[in-house]
C-alpha positions as CSV (number, residue, x, y, z in Angstrom):
1,M,100.2,-79.3,-27.4
2,S,102.1,-76.0,-28.8
3,V,105.6,-75.7,-28.3
4,W,105.2,-72.8,-25.4
5,D,103.0,-75.1,-23.3
6,D,106.2,-75.2,-21.0
7,L,106.7,-71.6,-20.8
8,V,105.0,-71.1,-17.4
9,G,103.4,-67.7,-16.5
10,Q,104.9,-66.0,-19.4
11,D,102.2,-64.6,-21.8
12,R,103.7,-61.4,-23.0
13,V,106.8,-63.1,-23.7
14,Q,105.0,-65.9,-25.5
15,E,102.9,-63.3,-27.8
16,Q,106.0,-61.4,-28.7
17,L,107.7,-64.3,-29.6
18,G,104.8,-65.8,-31.3
19,A,104.5,-62.7,-33.5
20,A,108.4,-62.5,-34.5
21,A,107.9,-66.3,-35.6
22,Q,105.2,-65.5,-37.7
23,D,107.1,-62.1,-39.3
24,A,109.9,-64.8,-40.1
25,D,108.2,-67.7,-41.7
26,A,107.0,-64.8,-44.1
27,L,110.4,-63.8,-44.3
28,V,111.5,-66.8,-45.4
29,T,108.5,-67.7,-47.7
30,A,108.8,-64.4,-49.5
31,V,112.8,-64.5,-50.0
32,S,112.2,-68.3,-51.6
33,V,109.3,-67.3,-54.0
34,G,111.4,-64.1,-54.7
35,E,108.7,-61.7,-53.8
36,R,109.9,-58.5,-51.3
37,V,110.2,-58.9,-48.0
38,P,107.8,-57.7,-45.7
39,L,108.3,-54.3,-43.9
40,G,108.2,-53.8,-39.9
41,S,109.5,-57.2,-39.3
42,R,109.2,-58.1,-35.8
43,M,111.8,-60.3,-36.4
44,T,115.5,-60.3,-35.9
45,H,118.8,-61.7,-36.1
46,A,119.6,-61.7,-32.5
47,W,117.5,-62.0,-28.8
48,L,118.6,-61.5,-25.2
49,F,116.2,-63.1,-22.6
50,T,117.0,-62.3,-19.1
51,G,114.6,-63.0,-15.7
52,P,115.5,-64.6,-12.4
53,P,116.8,-68.2,-12.1
54,G,113.9,-70.4,-12.6
55,S,112.0,-67.9,-15.1
56,G,112.3,-70.3,-17.9
57,R,114.8,-68.3,-19.9
58,S,116.2,-71.3,-21.8
59,T,112.5,-72.9,-22.0
60,A,111.6,-69.5,-24.2
61,A,114.5,-69.9,-26.1
62,R,114.2,-73.4,-27.4
63,A,110.1,-72.4,-27.9
64,F,111.4,-69.7,-29.6
65,A,114.0,-72.1,-31.7
66,A,110.9,-74.5,-32.7
67,A,108.7,-72.2,-33.9
68,L,111.3,-71.1,-36.5
69,Q,111.4,-74.4,-37.3
70,C,108.1,-75.4,-37.5
71,T,107.2,-77.3,-41.0
72,S,103.3,-77.6,-39.8
73,P,101.2,-77.8,-43.1
74,D,98.5,-75.3,-41.1
75,R,100.7,-72.5,-41.5
76,A,99.9,-72.3,-45.5
77,L,96.3,-72.0,-43.7
78,G,96.8,-69.2,-41.3
79,G,98.3,-71.1,-38.4
80,A,100.9,-70.0,-36.3
81,P,104.1,-71.8,-36.4
82,G,104.7,-73.7,-33.7
83,C,102.2,-76.5,-33.8
84,G,104.7,-78.9,-31.4
85,F,104.4,-81.6,-33.3
86,C,105.8,-81.8,-36.7
87,D,109.1,-82.8,-37.6
88,G,110.6,-79.3,-37.2
89,C,109.0,-78.7,-33.9
90,H,109.9,-82.1,-32.1
91,T,113.6,-82.0,-33.0
92,S,113.7,-78.7,-31.8
93,L,113.1,-79.6,-28.7
94,V,114.6,-82.3,-28.0
95,G,117.8,-81.0,-29.3
96,T,118.5,-83.3,-32.3
97,H,117.6,-80.6,-35.0
98,A,120.1,-80.4,-37.5
99,D,120.3,-76.2,-37.4
100,V,119.7,-76.1,-33.4
101,E,122.5,-75.6,-31.8
102,V,122.2,-75.3,-27.5
103,V,125.4,-74.2,-26.0
104,R,125.4,-75.1,-21.9
105,T,128.3,-75.6,-20.0
106,D,129.0,-77.4,-16.6
107,L,131.9,-75.3,-16.4
108,L,132.9,-71.8,-14.5
109,S,133.1,-69.8,-17.7
110,I,133.0,-70.0,-21.6
111,G,136.3,-69.4,-23.6
112,V,137.3,-68.0,-26.9
113,K,138.2,-71.5,-28.4
114,E,134.6,-72.5,-28.2
115,T,132.9,-68.9,-29.1
116,R,135.3,-69.1,-32.5
117,E,133.4,-72.4,-33.1
118,L,130.2,-71.2,-32.7
119,V,130.6,-68.5,-34.9
120,R,132.1,-70.3,-37.5
121,R,128.8,-73.1,-37.0
122,A,126.6,-69.5,-37.4
123,Q,128.0,-68.5,-41.1
124,L,127.0,-71.7,-42.5
125,S,123.2,-72.0,-44.3
126,P,120.7,-74.2,-42.8
127,A,121.1,-77.9,-43.8
128,V,117.6,-78.8,-43.4
129,G,115.5,-76.3,-41.6
130,R,114.2,-72.7,-42.2
131,W,116.8,-71.0,-40.2
132,Q,120.3,-71.7,-38.6
133,V,119.6,-71.2,-34.3
134,I,122.5,-70.8,-32.1
135,I,121.1,-70.9,-28.3
136,L,123.8,-69.9,-25.7
137,E,122.2,-70.6,-22.6
138,D,124.7,-69.1,-20.2
139,A,125.7,-66.2,-21.9
140,D,126.5,-64.6,-18.4
141,R,129.8,-66.9,-18.7
142,L,131.3,-66.0,-21.4
143,T,134.6,-64.3,-21.0
144,E,135.8,-61.0,-21.9
145,G,137.6,-62.8,-25.0
146,A,134.5,-64.7,-26.0
147,G,132.2,-61.8,-25.4
148,N,134.6,-59.7,-28.1
149,V,134.5,-62.9,-30.6
150,L,130.8,-63.2,-30.6
151,L,130.4,-59.5,-30.9
152,K,131.6,-60.0,-34.0
153,A,129.3,-62.0,-35.5
154,V,126.4,-60.4,-34.0
155,E,127.3,-57.2,-35.7
156,E,127.7,-59.0,-39.2
157,P,125.3,-62.1,-38.7
158,A,124.5,-64.3,-41.7
159,P,121.1,-64.0,-43.3
160,R,119.4,-66.9,-42.1
161,T,121.3,-66.9,-38.9
162,V,119.7,-66.7,-35.3
163,W,121.3,-65.7,-32.0
164,L,119.0,-66.7,-28.6
165,L,121.2,-65.6,-25.9
166,C,119.6,-66.6,-22.4
167,A,121.2,-64.2,-18.8
168,P,120.4,-63.6,-15.4
169,S,120.2,-59.4,-16.1
170,L,121.0,-57.2,-18.5
171,E,124.3,-56.0,-16.4
172,D,125.5,-59.9,-17.1
173,V,126.5,-59.0,-20.9
174,L,129.0,-56.5,-22.7
175,P,127.2,-53.9,-23.3
176,T,128.3,-53.8,-27.0
177,I,126.7,-57.2,-27.2
178,R,123.0,-56.6,-25.4
179,S,122.5,-52.8,-27.7
180,R,123.0,-55.4,-30.8
181,C,119.9,-57.5,-29.4
182,R,116.4,-57.8,-29.0
183,H,115.8,-57.6,-24.9
184,L,112.8,-59.6,-23.6
185,T,112.5,-60.3,-19.7
186,L,110.9,-63.2,-18.0
187,R,109.4,-62.9,-14.3
188,T,109.1,-65.4,-11.5
189,P,106.1,-67.8,-12.4
190,S,103.4,-67.9,-9.5
191,V,103.7,-70.8,-7.3
192,D,100.3,-71.7,-8.5
193,A,101.6,-71.9,-12.5
194,V,104.4,-73.8,-11.4
195,A,102.3,-76.2,-9.1
196,D,100.0,-76.6,-12.1
197,V,103.0,-77.7,-14.6
198,L,104.1,-80.2,-12.6
199,I,100.7,-82.1,-12.2
200,R,99.9,-81.4,-15.8
201,R,103.4,-82.3,-17.4
202,D,104.7,-84.3,-14.7
203,G,102.2,-86.4,-13.5
204,I,103.1,-85.5,-9.8
205,D,100.3,-85.4,-7.0
206,P,99.0,-81.9,-6.7
207,E,99.7,-82.2,-2.8
208,R,103.6,-82.7,-3.1
209,A,103.8,-80.3,-6.3
210,A,102.3,-77.4,-4.4
211,S,104.9,-77.9,-1.5
212,A,107.7,-77.9,-4.2
213,A,106.7,-74.8,-6.2
214,R,106.0,-73.3,-2.8
215,A,109.3,-74.2,-1.4
216,T,111.4,-73.0,-4.2
217,Q,109.6,-69.9,-4.8
218,G,108.7,-70.3,-8.7
219,H,112.0,-71.9,-9.6
220,I,110.3,-74.6,-12.0
221,G,113.6,-76.4,-13.0
222,R,114.1,-76.5,-9.0
223,A,110.9,-77.4,-7.9
224,R,110.7,-80.5,-10.3
225,R,114.0,-81.9,-8.5
226,L,112.4,-81.2,-4.9
227,A,109.2,-83.0,-6.3
228,T,110.9,-86.3,-7.7
229,D,114.4,-86.4,-5.8
230,E,114.3,-87.6,-2.3
231,K,118.0,-86.9,-2.0
232,A,117.4,-83.4,-3.2
233,R,114.4,-82.9,-0.2
234,A,116.7,-84.4,2.2
235,R,119.4,-82.3,1.5
236,R,116.9,-79.3,1.5
237,A,115.9,-80.7,5.0
238,A,119.3,-80.3,6.3
239,V,120.0,-77.3,5.4
240,L,116.7,-75.7,6.9
241,K,117.8,-77.4,10.1
242,L,121.1,-74.8,9.9
243,P,119.8,-71.7,11.7
244,L,118.8,-73.7,14.8
245,R,122.9,-75.2,14.8
246,V,124.5,-71.8,15.0
247,E,123.9,-71.1,18.7
248,D,127.4,-71.3,19.4
249,I,131.1,-71.7,18.1
250,G,131.3,-74.9,17.5
251,G,128.2,-75.8,16.2
252,C,128.7,-73.1,14.0
253,L,132.0,-74.4,12.9
254,K,130.5,-77.7,12.1
255,A,127.3,-76.5,10.6
256,A,129.7,-74.9,7.7
257,Q,131.9,-78.2,7.4
258,E,129.2,-80.1,6.9
259,L,127.4,-77.7,4.5
260,I,131.0,-78.0,2.6
261,D,130.9,-81.9,2.5
262,T,127.5,-81.8,1.2
263,A,128.6,-79.9,-1.8
264,A,131.7,-81.6,-2.2
265,D,129.5,-85.0,-2.1
266,D,127.5,-83.8,-5.2
267,A,130.2,-82.6,-7.3
268,R,131.8,-85.6,-6.7
269,Q,128.3,-88.0,-7.8
270,V,128.5,-86.0,-10.7
271,S,132.0,-86.4,-11.9
272,E,131.8,-89.9,-11.2
273,E,129.1,-90.9,-13.2
274,V,130.4,-88.3,-16.4
275,D,134.7,-88.3,-15.5
276,V,135.5,-92.0,-16.1
277,K,133.4,-92.3,-19.5
278,E,134.8,-89.3,-20.7
279,T,138.2,-90.1,-19.9
280,E,138.2,-93.9,-21.1
281,D,136.6,-92.7,-24.3
282,M,139.6,-89.7,-24.9
283,K,142.0,-93.1,-24.2
284,A,139.9,-94.9,-27.5
285,A,140.1,-91.9,-29.3
286,L,143.6,-91.6,-29.2
287,G,144.2,-95.0,-29.4
288,A,145.2,-96.4,-26.3
289,A,146.8,-99.4,-26.4
290,A,145.2,-102.4,-24.4
291,G,147.2,-102.0,-21.5
292,G,146.5,-98.5,-20.7
293,R,149.7,-97.1,-22.0
294,M,148.8,-93.9,-23.9
295,P,150.5,-93.3,-27.3
296,R,153.2,-90.4,-27.3
297,G,152.4,-86.6,-27.6
298,T,149.2,-87.4,-26.4
299,A,149.6,-86.3,-22.3
300,G,148.7,-83.0,-22.9
301,V,145.5,-83.8,-24.5
302,M,144.7,-85.7,-21.3
303,K,146.0,-82.8,-19.2
304,E,143.4,-80.8,-20.7
305,L,140.6,-82.8,-19.9
306,E,141.4,-83.4,-16.7
307,D,141.7,-79.4,-16.3
308,K,138.4,-79.3,-17.5
309,Q,136.9,-82.2,-15.3
310,K,138.5,-80.3,-12.6
311,R,137.1,-77.1,-13.4
312,R,133.4,-78.7,-13.8
313,K,133.9,-80.6,-10.3
314,T,134.4,-76.7,-8.9
315,R,131.4,-75.6,-10.8
316,T,128.8,-78.6,-9.6
317,Q,130.5,-77.4,-5.7
318,R,129.4,-74.0,-6.5
319,D,125.9,-74.7,-7.4
320,S,125.4,-77.0,-4.8
321,L,126.5,-74.5,-2.2
322,D,124.5,-71.9,-4.5
323,L,121.6,-73.9,-3.6
324,A,121.6,-74.3,-0.3
325,L,122.0,-70.8,0.1
326,T,119.4,-69.7,-1.9
327,D,116.9,-71.9,0.7
328,L,118.6,-70.3,3.7
329,T,117.7,-66.5,2.2
330,G,114.0,-68.2,1.6
331,F,114.0,-69.0,5.8
332,Y,115.1,-66.3,6.5
333,R,112.7,-64.1,4.5
334,D,110.0,-66.6,6.4
335,V,111.4,-65.3,9.7
336,L,111.2,-61.8,8.4
337,A,107.3,-62.0,7.4
338,L,106.9,-63.7,10.2
339,Q,108.0,-60.7,12.9
340,L,107.0,-58.0,10.7
341,G,103.2,-59.5,10.9
342,S,103.1,-59.6,6.7
343,Q,100.0,-61.8,4.9
344,I,102.4,-63.0,2.3
345,A,102.6,-67.0,1.7
346,L,105.4,-68.5,3.3
347,S,107.8,-70.8,1.5
348,N,108.7,-73.3,4.3
349,V,105.4,-74.2,6.4
350,D,107.2,-78.0,6.3
351,V,109.5,-76.0,9.3
352,R,106.7,-74.0,10.1
353,D,108.1,-74.7,14.4
354,A,111.8,-73.6,12.9
355,L,110.5,-70.3,11.8
356,D,108.5,-69.4,14.8
357,R,111.3,-70.2,17.4
358,I,113.9,-68.1,15.0
359,A,111.1,-64.8,14.8
360,R,110.5,-65.1,18.8
361,S,114.4,-65.1,19.6
362,S,115.3,-62.4,17.5
363,T,114.2,-59.4,15.9
364,P,113.7,-58.3,11.9
365,E,117.0,-56.1,12.2
366,R,118.9,-59.3,13.2
367,T,117.0,-61.3,10.9
368,L,117.8,-58.7,8.0
369,R,121.6,-58.7,9.0
370,R,121.5,-62.7,8.5
371,I,120.3,-62.2,5.8
372,E,122.6,-59.9,4.1
373,A,125.3,-62.1,6.0
374,V,123.8,-65.2,3.1
375,I,124.2,-63.1,0.5
376,A,128.0,-61.9,1.5
377,C,128.7,-65.3,1.3
378,R,127.2,-65.5,-2.2
379,R,129.3,-62.5,-3.3
380,A,132.7,-64.0,-1.6
381,L,131.7,-67.7,-3.3
382,D,131.4,-65.5,-6.8
383,R,135.4,-63.9,-5.9
384,N,137.1,-67.2,-5.6
385,V,137.1,-67.2,-1.8
386,A,137.7,-70.5,-0.5
387,P,134.2,-71.8,-0.1
388,L,135.0,-73.5,3.9
389,L,136.0,-69.9,4.9
390,A,133.1,-68.2,3.4
391,V,130.8,-70.4,4.7
392,E,132.2,-70.3,8.1
393,A,132.3,-66.8,8.1
394,M,128.4,-67.2,7.2
395,T,127.9,-68.9,10.1
396,M,129.1,-67.2,12.6
397,A,127.8,-63.7,11.4
398,L,124.2,-65.7,11.4
399,R,125.0,-66.6,15.6
400,A,125.7,-63.3,16.2
401,G,122.6,-61.8,14.3
């Protein structure tokens, strides 16, 4: 097992990263023995991984980080870095390596304060590993101010620091930052490749693995969740019934409210699991009395924590809504395929009766307008339109076609 085993359907990216890891290994070795640094190195200090959701951007970044930290003795015999077994590879992949910092956010954005802390860390020399690696999984969520802070670090990197940025597309990253990174584009893996990794790595039944991979259109993380979580399957089934429930105005409004309520319930479940412990830990750290009274001067800290939890809850609700809208888009894509007589594989064969019913009762033009309505709803949510208002407008548009 190598560090690249979970990088599904990305042979070209794996080849490029493997070659860069070999050059990085040669570079560190040369410096350590006082030799001249090899010319024409395929290694660089900043990388930008882009690709659609589920393509494995963060997986590729983690695998590359592990290859950079690989300490396998086989390297001295010509073996490629990234064995997957040594301490450097293992701790990098599981997130416990002292010199691999993985940054993700469950908030709406990454601010200046957090980015300055990352930049400070980036100036340090590796503590135990060969490189100081910082993986920024949500580079698209950097605020403009945070992006400008990061730019300075990317422009003038420390000698043994590597930045690995992940974003859906180049346009989601500041031009000044992306111009200083080596760019790698990942593609959506095939349904068969995703099903294979679910069977091989997670021990999932082949039929269920194939169904989950097909339903999520090659999104690895969503496919794994759909195959292993009964609640996720129930939520998806409820969303796919929505096109049959928008035949009148009352049905539209009720369906919209239920979609919002489901997203709110998801956010509430996440917050209940995290917020209580987070709050209690903060109170203990601030020295709260046994009766729960907080020391003077700590109200501002608790208010900051509450604001963070509120933003996280909003992000979770939006993510849940976005997932539902993605499923709806896939439904109408299948309807359009049936109407046009396309031979492409359907994603939602488990609701074939509903697909056939909608396909017979409408036209391709109406289906395209419905897809546009779902896309317009996603854009409205990105612009902070009230979720219920945006979803109600979408369901009314789905009814009108």
